C-alpha positions in Angstrom: -16.6 -1.5 -10.9 -19.8 0.4 -10.6 -19.9 3.5 -8.6 -16.2 3.7 -7.9 -15.8 7.2 -9.3 -18.6 8.4 -6.9 -16.9 6.6 -4.0 -13.4 8.1 -4.6 -14.4 11.6 -5.4 -14.7 12.6 -1.8 -11.9 10.8 0.0 -9.0 12.0 2.1 -6.0 9.8 2.9 -5.7 9.0 6.6 -2.9 6.5 6.9 -0.4 4.7 4.7 1.3 1.3 5.2 4.1 0.4 2.8 4.7 -3.3 2.4 8.3 -2.9 1.2 9.0 -6.6 0.5 6.1 -7.0 -1.9 6.0 -3.5 -3.4 2.4 -2.8 -2.2 0.9 0.1 -0.4 -2.2 0.2 1.8 -4.0 3.5 2.1 -6.8 4.0 4.5 -9.0 6.8 3.4 -11.9 8.6 4.9 -14.9 9.3 2.8 -15.7 12.9 3.5 -19.4 12.5 2.6 -20.2 9.4 4.6 -17.4 9.4 7.2 -16.7 5.7 6.5 -13.2 4.3 6.0 -12.2 2.9 2.7 -9.1 0.7 2.1 -7.0 0.8 -1.0 -4.2 -1.4 -2.1 -1.7 -0.2 -4.7 0.8 -2.3 -6.5 3.9 -0.1 -6.8 5.3 -1.9 -9.8 2.3 -2.1 -12.0 0.4 0.9 -10.6 -2.7 -1.2 -10.1 -5.3 0.1 -7.6 -7.6 -2.1 -5.7 -10.4 -1.2 -3.3 -11.7 -3.5 -0.5 -15.3 -4.2 -0.9 -17.0 -4.4 2.5 -20.1 -6.1 1.0 -18.2 -9.0 -0.8 -15.1 -8.9 1.4 -12.7 -9.0 -1.6 -10.3 -6.7 -3.3 -11.7 -5.3 -6.5 -9.6 -3.5 -9.1 -10.4 0.1 -9.7 -10.9 0.0 -13.4 -12.4 3.4 -14.0 -9.3 5.4 -15.2 -10.4 8.7 -13.6 -10.9 7.0 -10.2 -7.7 5.1 -10.6 -5.7 8.2 -11.2 -7.4 10.1 -8.5 -6.5 7.5 -5.8 -2.9 7.3 -7.1 -2.6 11.1 -7.0 -4.1 11.4 -3.5 -1.7 8.7 -2.1 1.4 10.1 -3.9 0.6 13.6 -2.7 0.1 12.5 0.9 3.4 10.7 0.8 5.3 13.6 -0.7 3.8 16.2 1.6 4.2 14.0 4.6 0.7 14.9 5.7 -0.3 11.5 7.1 1.3 8.8 9.2 3.3 6.4 7.1 4.3 2.9 8.4 6.9 0.8 6.6 6.9 -3.0 7.1 9.9 -5.0 6.1 10.6 -8.7 6.5 6.9 -9.5 7.3 5.3 -8.6 4.1 5.7 -12.0 2.4 3.3 -13.5 5.0 0.7 -10.9 4.1 0.7 -11.7 0.4 -1.3 -14.8 1.0 -3.8 -12.9 3.3 -4.4 -10.4 0.5 -5.3 -13.1 -1.9 -2.9 -11.5 -4.5 
């Protein structure tokens, strides 16, 4: 995906939502350069990282390895350090799978 490494260089995790039933994690991040919110979706089993594209309204896989690792590290660090609000959804996640288009 073009420009992803530029987009994820200056982000800070703001909130995390764990969808326990489908092993996915939403991370809302603030871009420190633009102030805009960016949404990331992480598959906890396969460690795939997706970013929501506001322009096309779809989830696009973060294929750039550096950007991919950067997002994973930021989210893992935020979880381990308990620096951000974390919400865990159980029992409702299956309904969300179809909304995600995954």
